[in-house]
C-alpha positions in Angstrom: -47.9 8.1 7.5 -44.9 7.2 5.4 -41.4 7.3 6.9 -38.9 9.1 4.6 -35.5 10.4 5.0 -35.1 14.4 5.0 -32.4 17.2 5.4 -32.7 19.9 7.9 -30.8 23.1 8.6 -30.6 24.4 12.0 -28.5 27.5 13.4 -27.3 27.3 17.3 -24.9 29.5 19.3 -22.7 27.6 21.8 -19.6 28.4 23.6 -16.6 26.3 22.6 -13.6 26.1 25.2 -10.8 26.0 22.7 -7.1 25.6 24.1 -6.2 28.9 23.5 -9.3 30.2 25.5 -8.7 28.1 28.2 -5.0 29.3 28.3 -6.2 32.9 28.1 -8.4 32.4 31.3 -5.3 30.7 33.0 -3.2 33.7 32.2 -5.4 35.9 34.2 -5.0 34.1 37.3 -1.4 33.6 37.3 1.0 36.2 39.3 4.1 37.5 37.5 6.2 35.1 38.7 3.9 32.5 37.7 3.8 34.0 34.3 7.7 34.0 34.1 7.6 30.2 34.8 4.8 29.5 32.5 7.0 31.8 29.7 10.0 29.7 30.3 8.0 26.5 29.4 6.8 27.9 26.4 10.5 29.1 25.3 11.5 25.5 25.2 8.7 24.6 22.9 8.6 27.3 20.4 11.9 27.9 18.8 10.4 31.4 17.3 10.6 32.9 21.0 13.4 34.3 22.8 14.0 36.7 25.8 15.3 40.0 25.1 14.3 43.6 26.1 12.1 43.9 28.9 8.3 43.9 28.1 6.5 47.3 28.3 2.9 46.2 29.3 1.3 49.4 28.5 2.5 52.8 27.1 3.8 55.4 29.4 0.7 57.5 29.1 -1.1 54.4 30.0 1.0 53.6 33.2 -0.1 56.9 35.2 -3.9 56.4 36.2 -5.2 59.3 37.9 -8.4 59.0 40.0 -9.7 62.1 38.6 -9.8 60.7 35.1 -12.7 58.7 34.0 -10.8 55.9 32.5 -7.4 55.0 31.5 -6.1 54.8 27.8 -5.1 51.1 28.7 -8.9 50.5 29.2 -9.9 50.6 25.5 -9.4 46.7 25.2 -11.4 44.4 27.1 -10.3 40.6 28.4 -13.9 39.3 27.7 -13.4 40.5 24.1 -10.0 38.7 23.8 -11.4 35.6 25.4 -14.5 35.6 23.1 -12.2 36.1 19.9 -10.0 33.0 21.0 -6.8 34.9 19.5 -7.5 38.5 20.2 -6.7 39.6 16.8 -8.0 43.1 17.5 -5.4 44.0 20.2 -2.3 45.9 19.6 1.0 43.7 20.1 3.7 44.5 22.7 5.4 47.8 22.5 8.9 46.2 22.3 12.1 47.5 21.3 13.9 45.2 19.3 17.2 47.1 19.4 17.9 47.2 23.0 20.2 44.7 24.4 19.5 43.9 28.3 21.6 41.4 29.7 20.0 40.0 33.1 22.3 39.9 36.3 21.4 36.5 37.8 23.3 37.1 41.0 26.5 37.4 42.9 28.3 35.0 40.7 27.5 36.7 37.4 28.9 39.9 39.1 31.8 38.4 40.2 32.5 36.9 36.8 31.8 40.0 34.8 34.4 41.8 37.2 37.1 39.4 36.7 36.5 39.4 33.1 36.8 43.1 32.8 40.0 43.1 35.1 38.2 45.6 37.6 38.3 42.9 40.3 41.8 42.8 42.3 41.6 40.1 45.0 45.4 40.6 45.7 46.0 44.2 46.0 42.7 45.0 47.6 41.4 47.2 45.0 37.9 47.1 43.7 34.9 45.6 45.3 35.1 41.8 46.3 32.5 39.5 45.6 30.1 38.6 48.2 31.2 35.2 49.3 28.6 35.0 52.2 25.9 34.4 49.2 27.5 31.4 48.1 27.1 29.8 51.8 25.3 26.5 52.4 21.7 27.0 54.1 21.3 27.4 57.7 21.8 24.3 59.6 18.5 22.7 61.1 17.8 21.6 64.2 18.1 17.5 63.5 21.7 18.3 62.0 22.8 20.4 64.9 21.6 18.0 67.6 23.1 14.8 65.4 26.6 16.9 65.5 26.7 17.0 69.3 25.5 13.3 69.4 28.2 12.2 67.5 30.7 13.9 69.6 29.1 12.8 73.0 28.1 9.2 72.2 28.8 6.1 70.5 27.8 2.7 69.5 24.3 1.6 70.7 23.7 4.9 72.6 24.6 6.9 69.6 21.8 4.7 67.5 19.4 5.4 70.2 20.0 8.9 70.1 19.7 9.1 66.6 16.3 7.4 66.6 15.3 9.9 69.5 16.7 13.0 67.6 14.5 11.9 64.5 11.4 12.2 66.4 11.8 15.7 67.8 9.7 18.4 65.9 10.7 21.6 64.9 9.8 23.4 68.2 12.2 20.8 70.0 9.7 18.6 71.8 10.3 14.7 71.4 7.1 13.0 70.1 8.0 9.7 70.2 6.8 7.0 73.3 10.2 6.3 75.0 8.9 2.6 76.0 7.8 2.1 72.2 11.1 3.3 71.0 13.3 1.2 73.6 11.2 -1.9 72.7 11.8 -1.4 69.1 15.4 -0.9 69.3 15.6 -4.0 71.6 17.3 -1.9 74.4 16.2 -1.6 78.2 14.1 1.2 78.9 16.6 2.6 81.4 19.1 2.9 78.7 17.0 5.0 76.3 16.0 7.4 79.5 19.7 7.5 79.9 20.5 8.5 76.3 17.6 10.9 76.4 19.1 12.6 79.7 22.2 13.1 77.4 19.9 15.1 74.6 18.6 17.1 77.4 22.0 18.6 78.1 22.4 19.6 74.2 22.0 22.8 72.8 19.6 24.5 72.7 18.4 24.2 76.4 15.3 22.5 76.9 15.4 20.5 73.5 14.0 16.8 73.7 11.4 17.7 76.5 8.0 15.8 76.2 6.1 18.6 77.8 6.0 22.4 78.4 6.7 21.7 82.3 9.7 19.4 81.6 11.0 22.0 78.8 10.9 24.8 81.4 12.4 22.8 84.2 15.6 22.0 82.1 15.9 25.7 81.4 15.2 26.6 85.0 18.2 24.0 86.1 20.3 25.6 83.3 19.9 29.0 85.0 20.4 27.4 88.4 16.8 28.5 89.5 15.3 25.3 90.0 14.4 25.1 93.6 11.4 23.6 95.3 9.0 26.6 94.9 9.9 26.8 91.2 9.4 23.0 91.0 6.0 23.4 92.5 4.9 26.4 90.1 6.2 24.4 87.2 4.0 21.5 88.4 1.0 23.6 88.5 1.4 25.8 85.2 -2.6 25.1 84.6 -3.2 27.4 87.4 -0.8 29.9 86.5 -2.6 30.0 82.7 -5.8 30.6 84.5 -4.2 33.3 86.8 -4.9 31.5 90.2 -2.0 33.4 91.9 -3.5 33.5 95.5 -3.8 29.6 95.1 -0.4 29.4 93.5 1.2 31.4 96.5 -0.3 28.9 98.9 1.0 25.9 97.1 4.5 27.2 96.6 4.7 28.9 100.2 5.8 32.3 99.1 4.8 35.9 99.2 3.6 38.1 96.2 7.1 39.5 95.7 8.8 36.1 95.3 5.8 35.1 93.1 6.4 37.9 90.7 10.1 37.2 90.6 9.3 33.5 89.6 6.6 34.5 87.1 9.2 36.8 85.6 11.8 34.3 85.4 9.6 31.9 83.5 8.8 34.8 81.3 12.4 34.7 80.0 12.7 31.2 79.2 11.9 29.8 75.6 8.8 27.5 75.4 9.7 26.5 71.9 13.6 26.5 71.9 13.9 24.5 68.4 12.3 27.3 66.7 15.6 29.1 66.1 16.9 26.5 64.0 13.7 26.2 61.7 14.7 26.7 58.1 11.0 27.1 56.9 10.7 30.8 56.5 7.9 32.1 54.2 9.3 33.4 50.9 9.2 37.2 50.6 5.9 38.6 48.6 6.8 40.1 45.4 4.4 42.8 44.2 2.7 42.8 40.8 1.5 46.5 41.0 3.0 49.6 42.2 0.5 52.3 43.5 2.0 55.8 44.4 0.5 59.3 44.8 1.0 61.9 42.1 0.1 65.5 42.3 -3.4 64.8 40.9 -4.1 61.5 41.9 -2.5 58.1 41.8 -0.1 56.4 39.4 -0.7 52.6 39.0 2.2 50.5 37.4 2.7 47.1 36.8 5.9 45.4 38.1 8.0 45.1 35.0 11.1 43.9 36.8 9.0 40.4 37.3 7.4 40.1 34.0 9.2 38.0 31.3 11.4 39.7 28.4 9.7 38.1 25.4 10.3 38.7 21.7 9.6 36.9 18.4 12.6 36.0 16.3 11.1 36.9 13.0 14.4 36.8 11.2 14.8 33.2 12.3 11.2 32.5 11.0 12.0 34.1 7.6 15.2 31.9 7.2 13.0 28.7 8.1 10.4 29.7 5.7 12.6 30.3 2.9 14.4 27.1 3.0 13.2 23.6 1.7 10.6 21.9 3.8 7.6 19.4 3.5 4.1 20.1 4.2 4.3 19.1 7.6 7.1 21.1 8.7 5.2 24.3 7.1 2.4 23.5 9.2 4.6 23.3 12.2 6.2 26.6 11.3 2.8 28.4 10.8 1.6 26.7 14.4 4.6 28.2 16.0 4.5 31.6 14.8 0.4 31.8 15.6 1.1 30.6 19.2 4.2 33.1 19.6 1.8 36.0 18.5 -1.0 34.8 20.5 1.2 34.6 23.6 2.5 38.1 23.2 -0.7 39.7 22.5 -2.3 37.8 25.6 0.5 38.9 27.8 -0.1 42.4 26.5 -4.0 42.2 27.2 -3.4 40.7 30.6 -1.4 43.6 31.7 -4.0 46.1 30.3 -7.1 44.3 32.2 -4.8 44.4 35.3 -4.2 47.8 34.9 -8.0 48.5 34.4 -9.2 46.5 37.2 -6.4 47.9 39.8 -7.4 51.6 38.7 -11.1 50.8 39.6 -10.1 49.4 43.1 -7.8 52.4 43.9 -10.4 54.8 42.6 -13.0 53.0 45.1 -10.7 52.5 48.0 -8.9 56.2 47.8 -9.3 56.9 51.4 -7.7 53.8 52.6 -4.7 54.8 50.5 -4.9 58.2 51.9 -5.7 57.6 55.8 -5.5 54.1 56.4 -7.5 50.6 57.1 -10.1 52.6 59.2 -11.6 54.2 56.2 -11.8 51.2 54.1 -15.2 50.9 52.4 -17.1 47.7 51.5 -16.4 46.6 48.0 -17.4 43.4 46.0 -16.4 41.8 43.0 -19.8 42.6 41.1 -19.4 46.4 42.0 -15.8 46.5 40.1 -17.1 44.5 37.3 -20.1 46.4 36.7 -17.7 49.6 36.9 -15.5 48.7 34.3 -17.9 46.4 32.0 -16.4 43.1 32.9 -17.6 39.7 33.9 -17.3 39.3 37.8 -15.3 36.0 37.3 -12.6 37.9 35.2 -12.4 40.5 38.0 -12.0 37.4 40.3 -9.1 35.8 38.0 -7.4 39.2 37.6 -7.2 39.7 41.6 -6.3 36.3 42.5 -2.4 35.6 43.5 -1.5 39.3 43.0 -0.2 41.7 45.4 -0.3 45.6 45.4 2.5 47.9 46.9 1.6 51.1 48.2 3.2 53.6 50.7 1.1 51.7 53.3 2.6 48.3 52.7 1.9 45.2 50.4 -1.5 44.1 50.3 -3.2 41.4 48.3 -5.7 42.8 45.9 -8.4 40.5 47.3 -7.9 42.5 50.8 -9.8 45.4 49.0 -12.9 43.2 48.7 -14.6 43.1 52.1 -18.1 42.8 53.4 -19.9 46.0 54.9 -21.4 46.6 58.3 -24.4 49.1 58.1 -23.9 52.6 59.8 -25.7 53.5 62.7 -27.5 56.7 60.8 -28.7 54.1 58.3 -26.8 55.6 55.5 -24.0 53.7 53.8 -22.0 50.9 55.2 -18.5 50.5 56.9 -16.0 47.9 55.9 -15.5 44.9 58.1 -11.8 45.3 58.2 -12.6 49.0 59.4 -14.5 47.5 62.1 -11.8 45.2 63.1 -9.2 48.0 63.1 -11.5 50.1 65.4 -11.7 47.1 67.8 -8.0 46.5 67.9 -7.5 50.2 68.4 -9.9 50.3 71.4 -8.6 47.0 73.0 -5.0 48.2 72.6 -5.8 51.6 74.6 -7.8 50.1 77.4 -6.6 50.6 81.1 -5.6 47.9 83.0 -8.1 48.4 85.7 -10.9 49.2 82.9 -11.1 46.2 80.5 -13.8 46.5 78.0 -16.4 43.9 77.8 -18.0 43.2 74.1 -20.9 45.3 75.3 -19.0 48.1 75.9 -17.1 47.5 72.6 -20.6 47.4 71.0 -21.4 51.0 72.7 -18.2 52.6 71.7 -18.6 51.2 67.9 -21.9 52.5 67.9 -20.9 55.9 69.1 -18.5 56.0 66.1 -21.5 55.3 63.8 -21.2 51.6 63.3 -24.4 49.6 63.8 -23.1 46.1 65.1 -24.3 43.5 67.3 -22.3 41.8 70.2 -21.7 38.4 68.7 -20.3 40.3 65.6 -17.6 42.0 67.7 -16.9 38.6 69.7 -16.5 37.2 66.2 -14.3 39.8 64.8 -12.1 40.1 68.1 -11.8 36.2 67.9 -10.2 36.6 64.2 -7.8 39.3 65.4 -6.4 36.4 67.9 -7.6 38.9 70.8 -9.1 37.0 74.0 -12.1 37.8 76.0 -12.5 40.6 78.6 -11.7 37.8 81.4 -8.6 36.6 79.6 -7.3 40.2 78.9 -7.8 40.8 82.6 -5.8 37.9 83.7 -3.2 38.4 81.4 -2.7 41.9 82.4 -2.7 41.0 86.1 0.1 38.5 85.1 2.0 41.4 83.5 1.5 43.6 86.5 3.1 40.8 88.6 5.9 40.2 86.4 6.7 43.9 85.6 
């Protein structure tokens, strides 16, 4: 057979992950606050983009989504279509009011400056509303700074150096994590001097700081309250017995009767086992909801939190000015790319809003009983069920529900919260959400009497009486997930509470 060159034509389909396709997928998973940061970065790169009037994610008729209606008007566009087409040419642009002028109030400084500029603020005469100077205060003082201020006023020289080393190794709860012998050896000072400096630190505020164990922390607080007698010392030396609820053994060790033991336990419960936490500055930031769900006469209204969305406009007059001037081929290509990128970003943000509304509408429709009656009526729900109902891919629903929160009259919930596994019903029909089962377990344990602690087997019987077919090991797993101890632990705890009451 002779070898010869030839040409063949073949057709094939393949999915190409273009940069815009990758960015569209990324936008779906971002929260409103993350979108704001993303747009801020785009504003720096694209001169045709600018901030302006608030973005209207959907038309007024599309914001209210009633459960009784089959679909929203905002559901006409699909995110899968936008991603598949890359640029989403078939989507309608944002409904933006180009004539509106909205000025953002960034905080107390802007309000004070505006008031002074308008003459409405008169600090001398007392008329008008004065600025909130507390908002300009420095952040709260941490535990390390608080202790160092006391050390500088009480110590000096080498003692201050030792105190600085020790304070630097105190954790946020107020406990000393360092080995005192190693610290003294590293500083080249006698162990007795390091112990003396640590004794000074033990006298600092808050009481109990610098302790090396829970017993030492409570001992320092008992001494401060002038309650550290031999009986209290024996009790603090046997905290493991107190944790196990071995009260008769503790009474024999301390040499006290039931009344004195109850008084000592009550005293211990008033102490702070983690004194340093009140100086902790690591507070969880408040959650900003991405959606608002409120009841209406005929159903539910679902609205995007437009207050956290970026205010984005395309400066077309600036584009016309640049395009009409003399420019090279490279500048023309750059300007065209800027316009295409700006148009794509506006359309992608608009489509993102519509997709979020579409997914949230189906979630509210499926979990309507939760919004009306509470967590006990939460139903099992999966990403696949929502995706099939709204004709989207399961991965798209997963991205939409990631890092997003919903605010309703019952509180703020992550969208992922509504997707739970199910527990089969005892009648064999339907299923009950795992979160609903946890809610029933928590309610049953909270209502149990002190002399009638419910075991896991008893909880199984009570749940089956409510129509939930659940195994004992599942009850134990849900109970531990709620942070609730076993029946033995709860019995000991209630016994201690009864002694301290």
